[in-house]
C-alpha positions as CSV (number, residue, x, y, z in Angstrom):
1,M,-30.4,1.0,12.4
2,A,-26.6,1.1,12.8
3,G,-24.3,3.0,10.5
4,I,-21.6,1.1,8.7
5,V,-18.1,2.7,8.8
6,W,-15.4,1.1,6.6
7,T,-11.9,1.9,7.9
8,E,-9.3,2.6,5.2
9,P,-7.2,-0.5,6.2
10,A,-10.2,-2.8,5.8
11,L,-11.0,-1.4,2.4
12,E,-7.3,-1.9,1.4
13,D,-7.5,-5.5,2.7
14,L,-10.5,-6.2,0.5
15,D,-8.9,-4.5,-2.4
16,E,-5.7,-6.6,-2.1
17,I,-7.7,-9.9,-1.9
18,A,-9.9,-8.8,-4.9
19,E,-6.8,-7.8,-7.0
20,Y,-5.2,-11.2,-6.4
21,I,-8.3,-13.1,-7.4
22,A,-8.8,-10.8,-10.4
23,I,-5.4,-11.9,-11.9
24,D,-7.1,-15.1,-13.0
25,K,-10.8,-14.5,-12.5
26,L,-12.0,-11.0,-12.8
27,N,-15.7,-11.9,-12.5
28,A,-15.0,-13.9,-9.3
29,A,-13.3,-10.9,-7.8
30,R,-16.2,-8.7,-8.6
31,R,-18.7,-11.2,-7.1
32,L,-16.6,-11.4,-4.0
33,V,-16.5,-7.7,-3.4
34,R,-20.2,-7.4,-4.1
35,S,-20.9,-10.3,-1.6
36,V,-18.8,-8.7,1.1
37,F,-20.5,-5.4,0.8
38,E,-24.0,-7.0,0.8
39,R,-23.2,-9.1,3.9
40,V,-21.7,-6.1,5.7
41,D,-24.8,-4.0,4.9
42,L,-26.9,-6.5,6.7
43,L,-25.1,-5.6,9.9
44,S,-26.8,-2.3,9.9
45,H,-30.0,-4.1,10.8
46,S,-28.4,-6.8,13.0
47,P,-25.1,-5.5,14.3
48,N,-24.7,-8.4,16.7
49,S,-25.4,-11.1,14.2
50,G,-21.7,-11.9,13.7
51,R,-19.9,-14.6,15.6
52,K,-17.3,-14.0,18.3
53,V,-13.7,-14.2,17.1
54,Q,-12.5,-17.5,18.5
55,E,-8.8,-16.4,18.6
56,L,-9.8,-13.4,20.7
57,S,-12.3,-14.8,23.1
58,P,-13.5,-13.0,25.2
59,S,-13.5,-10.0,23.0
60,K,-15.5,-7.0,21.8
61,Y,-14.8,-7.9,18.2
62,K,-17.1,-10.0,16.0
63,E,-16.7,-11.5,12.5
64,V,-18.8,-12.5,9.5
65,I,-17.6,-15.0,7.0
66,V,-18.0,-14.3,3.3
67,G,-16.0,-17.1,1.7
68,P,-13.1,-16.9,1.3
69,C,-13.0,-13.9,3.6
70,R,-13.4,-13.2,7.3
71,V,-14.7,-9.6,8.0
72,F,-13.9,-8.3,11.4
73,Y,-15.9,-5.6,13.0
74,R,-16.8,-3.8,16.2
75,F,-20.2,-2.4,17.1
76,T,-20.2,0.6,19.3
77,E,-22.2,3.8,19.8
78,G,-24.7,2.9,17.0
79,S,-22.0,2.2,14.4
80,V,-20.5,-0.9,12.9
81,Y,-16.8,-0.3,12.3
82,I,-15.3,-2.7,9.7
83,L,-11.7,-3.1,10.8
84,H,-10.1,-5.9,8.9
85,V,-10.7,-8.3,6.0
86,M,-8.6,-11.4,5.5
87,R,-8.6,-14.7,3.8
88,V,-9.9,-17.5,6.0
89,E,-6.8,-19.6,5.7
90,R,-4.5,-16.9,7.1
91,E,-3.7,-16.8,10.8
92,L,-5.1,-13.8,12.7
93,R,-2.5,-11.8,14.4
94,K,-4.2,-10.9,17.7
95,Y,-2.7,-7.4,17.9
96,L,-3.9,-6.5,14.4
97,L,-7.5,-5.6,15.4
98,L,-6.2,-3.6,18.4
99,D,-4.0,-1.5,16.0
100,R,-7.0,-0.8,13.8
101,D,-9.6,-0.1,16.4
102,I,-11.1,3.4,16.2
103,K,-9.5,5.3,19.0
104,G,-10.6,2.9,21.7
105,R,-14.2,2.8,20.8
């Protein structure tokens, strides 16, 4: 079983998305956050279950989709590092994941 490690930037990403949704739909924001954490927790049992990030192929990064979010992560040394959360309609800046990677792991 892999450990789940949320990076501070990824938590901030999710918080920003939830705050924006909560302006009009507080319950929807709560459901989204719950859904993201539930889906990420599944990675502890199946860390390679995410799909490859198309914009970064080939890459060591994977993603899971929890509408309307893309959750980017990297599995290494028995841990799943959650690096970035973004809305699906936004364009991924390729360098962003490299900046958030955990000291080259």
